[in-house]
Backbone bond lengths (Angstrom), bond angles and torsions (degrees), N, CA, C in turn:
res aa  C-N    CA-C-N  psi(-1)  N-CA   C-N-CA  omega(-1)  CA-C   N-CA-C  phi
1 M - - - 1.448 - - 1.531 108.48 -
2 P 1.342 118.72 128.46 1.458 120.79 -178.23 1.528 111.18 -70.05
3 R 1.323 114.25 147.61 1.460 119.37 176.98 1.523 109.07 -79.97
4 V 1.296 114.77 148.51 1.463 121.38 178.40 1.520 107.39 -119.33
5 K 1.299 115.19 127.95 1.458 120.13 177.23 1.515 108.22 -98.82
6 I 1.304 115.67 128.00 1.457 120.21 179.06 1.519 107.55 -97.55
7 G 1.310 114.99 120.46 1.455 120.52 179.86 1.517 111.34 -83.96
8 P 1.310 116.17 174.74 1.462 119.11 179.45 1.524 110.25 -66.04
9 A 1.317 115.48 153.88 1.459 120.45 176.98 1.518 109.13 -63.30
10 L 1.309 115.73 153.24 1.454 119.67 176.70 1.522 109.03 -62.20
11 P 1.319 117.19 144.99 1.462 119.94 -179.76 1.526 110.49 -57.99
12 N 1.311 115.04 140.32 1.444 121.87 179.45 1.525 107.47 -114.26
13 R 1.319 117.09 117.91 1.463 121.13 -176.07 1.528 111.53 -61.18
14 A 1.329 117.80 -40.35 1.465 120.79 -178.77 1.528 110.85 -63.17
15 T 1.326 117.27 -41.86 1.457 121.29 179.01 1.526 110.32 -64.05
16 L 1.324 116.42 -42.62 1.460 120.94 178.60 1.531 110.52 -62.46
17 D 1.326 117.15 -41.96 1.462 120.78 178.77 1.527 111.40 -61.46
18 V 1.323 117.00 -38.58 1.467 121.54 178.70 1.533 109.48 -65.55
19 E 1.325 117.31 -43.59 1.465 120.54 179.62 1.528 111.04 -63.03
20 I 1.316 117.13 -40.34 1.473 120.59 178.36 1.521 110.07 -67.78
21 A 1.334 117.54 -39.09 1.464 120.66 176.86 1.529 110.77 -61.56
22 R 1.322 117.54 -37.84 1.472 120.47 176.84 1.523 110.87 -63.73
23 L 1.330 116.26 -41.00 1.465 119.91 177.16 1.528 110.67 -60.09
24 R 1.332 115.73 -41.34 1.468 121.20 -177.14 1.526 110.95 -59.99
25 D 1.345 117.18 -29.78 1.463 121.31 -178.37 1.522 113.81 -82.38
26 L 1.330 118.36 -8.57 1.468 120.81 -177.48 1.527 110.58 -77.87
27 D 1.342 115.90 144.51 1.463 118.73 173.60 1.534 108.57 -81.95
28 V 1.308 116.23 176.10 1.468 120.63 -173.22 1.534 111.66 -62.18
29 T 1.339 118.00 -36.72 1.467 120.63 178.96 1.521 110.62 -64.49
30 E 1.325 116.12 -44.07 1.468 120.02 179.41 1.529 111.15 -66.94
31 L 1.343 116.68 -36.91 1.473 119.73 177.18 1.531 110.08 -63.88
32 R 1.316 117.16 -39.99 1.471 120.39 178.66 1.532 110.63 -64.65
33 R 1.345 117.21 -39.89 1.462 120.67 175.81 1.522 110.95 -62.59
34 H 1.321 115.52 -42.49 1.469 120.58 179.46 1.529 110.15 -64.94
35 W 1.327 116.98 -39.78 1.472 122.27 177.77 1.525 109.53 -57.63
36 Q 1.339 115.96 -47.15 1.468 121.64 179.87 1.524 110.13 -57.50
37 A 1.330 116.79 -43.34 1.463 121.25 -179.24 1.532 111.38 -67.48
38 V 1.323 117.43 -39.05 1.470 121.28 -176.20 1.520 111.46 -77.40
39 F 1.333 117.47 -46.94 1.461 120.88 -173.18 1.527 113.63 -98.15
40 G 1.338 117.16 -10.35 1.455 119.94 177.89 1.515 114.33 75.02
41 R 1.293 117.19 18.27 1.468 122.39 177.60 1.528 108.21 -156.80
42 P 1.332 117.25 160.22 1.471 119.56 -179.74 1.529 111.13 -64.73
43 A 1.313 114.67 150.64 1.474 119.99 175.10 1.523 108.46 -69.10
44 P 1.338 117.58 147.10 1.469 119.01 174.24 1.532 109.40 -55.72
45 P 1.322 118.31 130.18 1.465 121.34 -171.17 1.525 114.52 -63.20
46 H 1.322 118.52 -23.63 1.460 120.34 -176.84 1.525 114.02 -89.28
47 L 1.343 118.13 -4.74 1.461 119.61 -178.66 1.519 110.62 -70.98
48 A 1.312 115.54 129.41 1.460 121.63 178.17 1.533 110.18 -73.32
49 R 1.312 115.90 163.86 1.465 122.07 -177.72 1.526 111.82 -55.09
50 H 1.341 116.70 -45.60 1.470 118.51 -176.43 1.531 112.07 -64.64
51 L 1.324 117.62 -30.76 1.464 119.46 178.25 1.529 111.01 -76.66
52 L 1.327 116.90 -35.96 1.466 119.69 174.04 1.526 109.37 -60.26
53 F 1.331 115.78 -47.94 1.462 120.18 179.93 1.528 111.39 -59.86
54 R 1.317 117.11 -48.99 1.467 120.28 -177.07 1.525 112.47 -60.98
55 T 1.325 115.77 -41.79 1.462 119.29 -179.64 1.529 110.74 -67.16
56 L 1.330 117.22 -42.57 1.458 120.38 179.02 1.530 111.62 -66.90
57 A 1.329 116.95 -39.53 1.465 120.15 177.49 1.525 109.92 -64.79
58 Y 1.323 116.56 -41.00 1.460 120.46 177.61 1.534 110.09 -61.02
59 R 1.340 115.84 -43.32 1.467 120.06 -179.02 1.531 110.18 -62.47
60 L 1.335 117.16 -41.52 1.469 120.26 176.95 1.531 110.60 -57.72
61 Q 1.332 115.65 -47.16 1.464 119.95 -179.03 1.527 110.80 -65.97
62 A 1.314 116.26 -42.18 1.467 120.00 -178.82 1.529 110.99 -65.12
63 D 1.331 116.22 -37.22 1.468 119.12 177.73 1.529 110.86 -64.38
64 R 1.312 116.74 -33.80 1.470 120.83 -179.56 1.518 113.14 -81.67
65 W 1.324 116.27 -45.74 1.466 120.84 -170.33 1.520 113.40 -103.57
66 G 1.329 116.34 -10.58 1.462 119.89 -177.89 1.511 110.93 102.80
67 D 1.311 115.19 156.90 1.460 120.58 -176.41 1.509 108.93 -151.01
68 S 1.306 115.22 142.88 1.462 119.23 177.48 1.523 111.67 -95.47
69 R 1.363 116.51 -4.61 1.464 120.08 -179.47 1.514 110.60 -111.97
70 S 1.304 115.87 154.92 1.462 121.17 175.95 1.528 108.95 -81.61
71 P 1.331 117.77 161.91 1.472 119.89 175.67 1.533 111.82 -57.87
72 E 1.332 116.24 -34.61 1.462 119.47 179.47 1.527 110.68 -63.50
73 E 1.337 117.06 -42.26 1.464 120.14 179.35 1.524 111.06 -64.83
74 A 1.333 117.26 -40.60 1.460 120.96 178.53 1.531 110.23 -62.78
75 G 1.332 117.31 -43.21 1.453 121.30 177.91 1.516 112.13 -63.89
76 Q 1.341 116.50 -40.61 1.465 120.61 178.18 1.520 110.88 -64.13
77 D 1.334 117.34 -36.78 1.462 120.27 177.05 1.525 110.77 -62.15
78 A 1.340 116.79 -41.36 1.458 120.96 178.52 1.526 110.75 -63.99
79 V 1.320 117.11 -40.89 1.463 121.15 178.18 1.529 109.83 -63.02
80 R 1.333 117.37 -45.84 1.470 120.63 179.26 1.525 111.19 -60.67
81 L 1.325 117.75 -40.37 1.459 121.01 178.92 1.518 110.55 -62.50
82 S 1.329 117.22 -41.85 1.462 120.10 -179.70 1.521 111.34 -66.79
83 Q 1.314 118.11 -26.56 1.461 121.22 -178.18 1.521 112.61 -83.58
84 R 1.323 117.71 -8.38 1.461 120.12 -179.35 1.517 112.82 -85.35
85 T 1.302 118.47 -3.71 1.446 121.73 -179.33 1.520 109.21 -89.66
86 A 1.321 116.05 130.01 1.460 120.97 -178.86 1.530 110.30 -72.04
87 V 1.308 116.03 147.95 1.458 122.32 175.89 1.526 107.38 -94.44
88 L 1.323 116.22 123.12 1.462 121.10 -179.72 1.517 109.50 -110.82
89 R 1.309 116.03 135.22 1.459 120.82 178.70 1.519 109.48 -110.01
90 P 1.327 116.26 147.95 1.470 118.91 176.57 1.522 110.62 -53.43
91 G 1.316 115.24 137.83 1.461 121.10 -177.94 1.521 112.34 101.65
92 T 1.326 117.55 -17.96 1.462 120.82 178.36 1.525 108.97 -68.85
93 I 1.320 116.58 139.91 1.458 122.25 176.57 1.527 107.87 -110.37
94 L 1.318 115.77 125.51 1.462 122.03 175.93 1.519 107.80 -101.79
95 A 1.317 116.23 139.62 1.459 119.58 -179.46 1.520 109.85 -129.37
96 R 1.321 114.69 143.27 1.464 121.07 178.18 1.516 107.65 -152.55
97 E 1.314 116.18 132.20 1.456 120.12 175.29 1.524 108.67 -83.81
98 W 1.323 115.85 131.21 1.463 120.97 178.29 1.522 108.05 -140.80
99 N 1.310 116.35 123.85 1.465 122.29 -177.77 1.527 111.73 52.47
100 R 1.313 115.16 46.48 1.468 124.12 176.77 1.523 113.97 64.48
101 Q 1.333 116.99 18.72 1.461 120.52 175.42 1.517 108.51 -126.08
102 M 1.329 115.45 135.85 1.456 120.22 178.29 1.528 108.95 -78.22
103 Q 1.330 115.80 125.34 1.460 122.49 178.22 1.532 107.43 -106.37
104 R 1.326 116.61 126.56 1.455 121.34 179.60 1.528 109.47 -117.62
105 V 1.324 115.08 133.70 1.462 122.23 -178.56 1.516 107.99 -124.53
106 A 1.323 116.50 130.53 1.465 121.43 177.79 1.524 108.81 -96.49
107 V 1.330 115.64 132.96 1.458 121.12 175.89 1.524 107.64 -82.93
108 L 1.329 116.08 124.22 1.457 122.73 178.44 1.528 109.11 -106.30
109 A 1.303 116.64 169.50 1.469 120.21 178.02 1.527 111.06 -64.70
110 D 1.338 116.82 -27.84 1.466 119.73 -176.28 1.526 113.26 -126.19
111 G 1.316 118.23 25.46 1.463 120.18 178.63 1.517 111.39 157.57
112 F 1.333 114.07 -149.33 1.463 120.75 -175.62 1.522 109.03 -139.03
113 A 1.329 116.70 138.50 1.462 121.51 -179.68 1.517 109.48 -108.69
114 W 1.321 114.72 130.60 1.461 121.05 176.10 1.521 108.26 -148.69
115 N 1.313 115.58 132.43 1.459 122.30 172.45 1.537 111.78 54.02
116 G 1.331 117.35 39.45 1.458 122.01 176.70 1.518 115.59 81.19
117 N 1.331 117.84 2.89 1.462 121.44 179.80 1.520 110.07 -121.27
118 T 1.341 115.70 156.26 1.457 121.69 176.80 1.522 108.59 -108.78
119 Y 1.331 115.87 135.98 1.462 122.87 -177.87 1.527 109.15 -123.78
120 P 1.337 117.29 146.69 1.468 119.91 -178.58 1.528 113.87 -77.62
121 S 1.339 117.59 -16.65 1.464 119.97 -177.32 1.518 110.72 -148.68
122 L 1.323 115.07 158.98 1.464 119.66 175.77 1.528 111.52 -66.86
123 S 1.311 116.72 -29.31 1.463 119.91 178.04 1.524 110.73 -64.49
124 R 1.319 117.05 -37.83 1.468 120.23 177.29 1.532 110.66 -67.78
125 V 1.332 116.50 -37.24 1.465 119.95 176.65 1.525 109.35 -63.84
126 A 1.323 116.59 -47.23 1.461 120.69 -179.66 1.528 110.83 -59.40
127 F 1.331 117.11 -38.41 1.466 120.42 177.63 1.520 110.63 -65.42
128 A 1.347 116.59 -42.35 1.463 120.39 179.30 1.529 111.14 -62.42
129 I 1.314 116.47 -36.86 1.470 120.64 -179.71 1.522 111.80 -72.80
130 T 1.336 116.63 -45.04 1.465 120.60 -170.15 1.524 115.04 -100.95
131 G 1.339 116.58 -24.37 1.455 119.60 -174.67 1.522 113.22 80.15
132 T 1.336 116.65 4.60 1.464 121.00 177.27 1.522 108.78 -129.58
133 R 1.331 115.29 160.62 1.464 120.52 -178.18 1.531 110.25 -77.17
134 W 1.310 114.64 126.05 1.460 122.88 177.71 1.512 109.31 -130.48
135 N 1.316 116.52 155.47 1.449 120.87 164.76 1.527 104.29 -78.48
136 G 1.322 117.11 115.28 1.463 120.89 -174.36 1.517 114.31 -56.43
137 P 1.356 118.58 -51.67 1.461 118.19 178.82 1.529 112.67 -58.63
138 K 1.310 117.51 -36.22 1.465 119.91 178.40 1.531 110.64 -69.12
139 F 1.325 116.63 -41.74 1.459 121.21 179.16 1.532 111.14 -57.83
140 F 1.330 116.68 -38.72 1.461 120.56 -179.10 1.529 113.03 -92.49
141 G 1.313 117.60 11.11 1.465 121.20 174.73 1.513 114.47 75.24
142 L 1.320 117.85 25.40 1.469 120.59 -177.80 1.514 113.26 -97.54
143 R 1.292 118.99 -11.37 1.466 121.70 -178.84 1.508 110.33 -83.87
144 D 1.328 113.59 151.95 1.456 122.74 175.71 1.524 113.38 63.28
145 K 1.307 115.98 24.38 1.467 120.27 174.18 1.516 107.55 -118.66
146 P 1.330 117.64 149.36 1.467 119.57 177.73 1.523 110.80 -59.33
147 A 1.311 116.14 145.49 1.456 121.16 178.06 1.516 109.46 -64.33
148 T 1.317 115.88 131.76 1.457 120.96 176.90 1.501 108.53 -137.83
149 A 1.294 116.03 149.67 1.461 119.59 175.97 1.519 107.62 -83.31
150 S 1.323 116.48 125.35 1.457 121.78 179.15 1.507 108.83 -101.67
151 S 1.282 116.22 147.28 1.463 119.97 176.88 1.516 109.21 -130.39
152 P 1.323 116.78 153.49 1.479 121.03 -178.15 1.500 112.64 -65.71
């Protein structure tokens, strides 16, 4: 009698969505533990929570649907993304022209000051200026540039 090999079940989108939702609920320590289990090595210490989550979610999808990149390449992409964010120090002034008016934002130790108010994020400042949702770092020209130390 010939042997029959049973392959894995076909990927189920609903199951994958549930697994990704579980990842979304993990704190940074749990994500780092999960990273160790998935990749067999510690997560890069400078990766922020959202990058840990995105890389792990990508790995889940790639394991199910296939991937043309190695885990090392996926991890390197996450590292490169984290390095594209500019480092802002308190005292730095960001400027952006909007509707023919120069908007200046001061970087504080605990947020950003604009027009006499303090905001917790650049995205909130950008919303206050424009009335529409923006990615704050992108609005102020900080995205997709090499990380540099800024000084007042």
